[in-house]
C-alpha positions as CSV (number, residue, x, y, z in Angstrom):
1,M,16.1,-11.3,-3.9
2,S,12.7,-13.2,-4.1
3,K,11.0,-14.9,-1.2
4,L,12.0,-18.3,-2.5
5,E,15.6,-17.2,-2.8
6,N,15.5,-15.8,0.7
7,L,14.3,-19.2,2.0
8,I,16.9,-21.2,0.0
9,E,19.9,-19.0,0.8
10,P,20.6,-20.3,4.3
11,I,20.9,-23.9,3.1
12,R,22.3,-23.3,-0.4
13,H,25.9,-23.3,0.9
14,S,25.5,-26.3,3.1
15,P,27.5,-29.4,2.1
16,F,24.2,-31.4,2.4
17,F,22.4,-29.2,-0.1
18,P,22.3,-31.8,-2.9
19,Q,21.0,-34.5,-0.6
20,N,18.3,-32.2,0.7
21,V,17.2,-31.4,-2.9
22,E,16.9,-35.1,-3.7
23,V,14.7,-35.8,-0.6
24,L,12.3,-32.9,-1.1
25,P,10.2,-34.4,-4.0
26,T,9.5,-37.5,-1.9
27,Q,8.6,-35.5,1.1
28,I,6.3,-33.2,-0.9
29,D,4.5,-36.2,-2.5
30,A,4.0,-37.8,1.0
31,E,2.6,-34.5,2.4
32,R,0.3,-34.1,-0.6
33,L,-1.2,-37.6,0.0
34,L,-1.7,-36.8,3.6
35,S,-3.4,-33.5,2.7
36,Q,-5.8,-35.4,0.4
37,S,-6.5,-37.7,3.3
38,F,-7.2,-34.7,5.5
39,Y,-9.9,-33.4,3.2
40,A,-11.4,-36.8,2.7
41,E,-11.7,-37.7,6.4
42,M,-12.4,-34.4,8.2
43,T,-15.9,-33.8,9.5
44,P,-17.8,-30.6,10.2
45,G,-17.6,-31.1,14.0
46,Q,-13.8,-31.4,14.2
47,N,-11.5,-28.6,15.1
48,V,-8.6,-29.7,12.9
49,E,-5.9,-28.1,10.7
50,F,-3.3,-29.3,8.3
51,I,-0.1,-27.6,9.6
52,D,3.5,-28.1,8.8
53,G,2.9,-31.3,6.8
54,G,0.7,-33.0,9.5
55,I,-2.9,-33.2,10.7
56,V,-3.4,-31.3,14.0
57,L,-6.5,-32.1,16.0
58,H,-7.2,-29.4,18.6
59,A,-8.7,-29.7,22.1
60,H,-11.8,-27.7,22.9
61,P,-10.9,-24.2,24.0
62,R,-11.4,-22.8,27.5
63,I,-14.4,-20.5,28.2
64,R,-12.1,-17.4,28.5
65,H,-10.7,-18.1,25.1
66,L,-14.2,-18.4,23.7
67,D,-15.4,-15.2,25.4
68,V,-12.5,-13.1,24.1
69,T,-13.0,-14.5,20.6
70,L,-16.7,-13.7,20.7
71,R,-16.0,-10.1,21.9
72,V,-13.4,-9.4,19.1
73,S,-15.6,-11.0,16.4
74,K,-18.8,-9.2,17.4
75,L,-17.1,-5.8,17.0
76,R,-15.3,-6.8,13.8
77,D,-18.4,-8.3,12.2
78,A,-20.6,-5.3,13.1
79,F,-18.1,-2.9,11.7
80,A,-17.6,-4.9,8.5
81,K,-21.3,-5.2,7.8
82,L,-22.1,-1.6,8.6
83,S,-19.3,-0.3,6.4
84,T,-19.9,-3.0,3.7
85,I,-16.2,-3.5,3.2
86,G,-16.1,-7.3,3.6
87,E,-17.0,-10.3,5.7
88,V,-15.8,-11.7,9.1
89,E,-15.8,-15.4,9.8
90,V,-15.2,-17.0,13.2
91,G,-13.6,-20.5,13.7
92,K,-14.3,-23.5,11.4
93,C,-13.3,-21.3,8.4
94,L,-10.7,-23.5,6.6
95,C,-8.3,-21.1,4.9
96,V,-6.3,-22.9,2.2
97,F,-2.7,-21.9,1.8
98,P,-0.2,-23.5,-0.6
99,Y,1.5,-25.5,2.1
100,Q,-1.0,-25.8,4.9
101,D,-4.6,-25.3,5.8
102,D,-5.6,-23.3,8.9
103,E,-8.7,-22.6,10.9
104,P,-7.9,-19.2,12.5
105,D,-10.1,-18.0,15.3
106,I,-11.2,-14.9,13.3
107,V,-10.7,-13.9,9.7
108,F,-11.6,-10.9,7.6
109,F,-12.1,-11.1,3.8
110,S,-12.4,-8.0,1.7
111,S,-15.5,-7.6,-0.6
112,E,-13.4,-8.6,-3.6
113,K,-12.5,-12.0,-2.0
114,V,-16.0,-12.5,-0.7
115,A,-17.6,-12.0,-4.1
116,P,-16.9,-15.5,-5.5
117,L,-17.8,-17.4,-2.3
118,T,-21.2,-19.2,-2.0
119,T,-23.2,-20.6,0.9
120,E,-21.6,-24.0,0.1
121,T,-18.0,-22.8,0.3
122,V,-15.8,-25.0,2.4
123,K,-12.3,-24.0,1.4
124,F,-11.7,-20.3,1.8
125,P,-9.0,-18.1,0.2
126,T,-6.2,-16.2,2.0
127,P,-7.7,-13.7,4.4
128,D,-6.8,-10.0,4.5
129,L,-6.6,-10.1,8.3
130,I,-6.3,-12.9,10.8
131,V,-6.8,-12.9,14.6
132,E,-5.6,-15.7,16.8
133,V,-6.6,-15.8,20.4
134,L,-3.6,-17.5,22.2
135,S,-4.1,-20.9,23.7
136,E,-1.3,-22.4,25.8
137,S,-1.1,-25.6,23.8
138,Q,-0.9,-23.8,20.4
139,E,1.1,-20.7,21.2
140,H,4.3,-22.2,19.6
141,R,2.4,-22.7,16.3
142,E,0.6,-19.3,16.4
143,R,4.0,-17.5,17.0
144,G,5.9,-20.0,14.8
145,V,4.8,-21.9,11.8
146,K,1.5,-20.0,11.4
147,F,3.2,-16.7,11.8
148,G,5.6,-17.6,9.0
149,D,2.9,-19.1,6.7
150,F,0.6,-16.1,7.1
151,A,3.5,-13.7,6.2
152,A,4.6,-16.0,3.3
153,N,1.1,-15.7,1.8
154,D,0.7,-11.9,2.2
155,V,-1.9,-11.9,4.9
156,G,-2.0,-8.1,5.3
157,E,-2.4,-8.0,9.1
158,Y,-2.1,-10.5,12.0
159,W,-3.4,-9.9,15.5
160,I,-2.3,-12.1,18.4
161,V,-4.7,-11.7,21.4
162,D,-3.7,-13.0,24.8
163,A,-6.8,-13.9,26.7
164,D,-5.0,-14.6,29.9
165,D,-2.8,-11.5,30.2
166,S,-5.2,-9.2,28.3
167,Y,-3.0,-7.7,25.7
168,V,-3.0,-7.4,21.9
169,E,-0.1,-7.6,19.4
170,L,-0.7,-6.1,15.9
171,Y,1.6,-7.2,13.1
172,K,1.5,-5.5,9.7
173,F,2.8,-7.2,6.5
174,F,5.5,-4.9,5.0
175,E,8.2,-5.7,2.5
176,G,7.9,-9.4,2.8
177,Q,7.6,-9.8,6.5
178,Y,5.6,-8.8,9.6
179,Q,6.4,-5.7,11.6
180,L,5.1,-5.3,15.1
181,L,3.2,-2.1,15.2
182,V,1.5,-2.4,18.6
183,K,1.8,-4.5,21.7
184,A,-0.4,-3.0,24.4
185,Y,-2.6,-3.8,27.4
186,S,-4.7,-0.7,27.2
187,A,-4.7,1.6,24.2
188,R,-6.6,2.4,21.0
189,I,-5.6,0.0,18.3
190,K,-5.9,1.0,14.7
191,S,-6.2,-1.6,11.9
192,T,-4.2,-0.9,8.8
193,V,-6.4,-3.3,6.7
194,V,-9.9,-2.6,8.0
195,N,-10.0,1.2,7.5
196,G,-11.7,3.0,10.4
197,F,-11.7,0.1,12.8
198,E,-10.0,1.6,15.9
199,P,-11.3,0.0,19.1
200,D,-9.9,0.3,22.6
201,I,-8.1,-2.9,23.6
202,D,-10.1,-2.9,26.8
203,V,-13.3,-3.8,24.9
204,F,-11.9,-7.3,24.1
205,F,-11.6,-8.3,27.7
206,D,-14.6,-6.7,29.4
207,D,-18.2,-7.5,28.7
208,P,-19.8,-4.1,29.7
209,K,-17.1,-2.2,27.7
210,N,-17.7,-4.5,24.8
211,L,-21.4,-3.8,24.8
212,V,-20.9,-0.1,25.0
213,A,-18.6,-0.2,22.0
214,L,-21.0,-2.4,20.1
215,R,-23.9,0.0,20.9
216,Q,-21.8,2.9,19.6
217,L,-21.2,1.1,16.3
218,L,-24.8,0.3,15.8
219,T,-26.0,3.8,16.6
């Protein structure tokens, strides 16, 4: 059974199925117009996404969120550049999916996906790996609609990093859905998409340990 058939199956036997089908084109057209408005009106300084058919404007993150994002991105970016396997982008990277457009905290693109991009690129393709650092106001989306959308569009790996409780969840895309491979507070975590990237979780939550890990990569 295809992904589309899996989505339709739960409602196909509903007595309201015909009415739902009739409403869908109107709803899709309305969301398409809103999406066009989103692109026309967004500005570089906004932290904004088009999610679940609506425009979501985010509040500025807390310093702890920023610090954890920076630690993760420094290690990922250094590893990607040294191994020449792709590129890492942090925030403000608008990834365009068929139904919604997200600005994840950290994304990784393989060399093949980076090749056609230019210095003027604004809309980015589907990443190979996404990292979201949890924020209290957005957790329901990062574990809900974003989780489902990333899986539906074959994002190979999804990391959820909790900046408050200092743990990491690693989800691998397998047979049409995400499987939780790791949820840990202190352990070595191994990426299945970025071959060879195997940091200790501690380095994401501690500056001295992060600097030691970065120095080891560079030397």
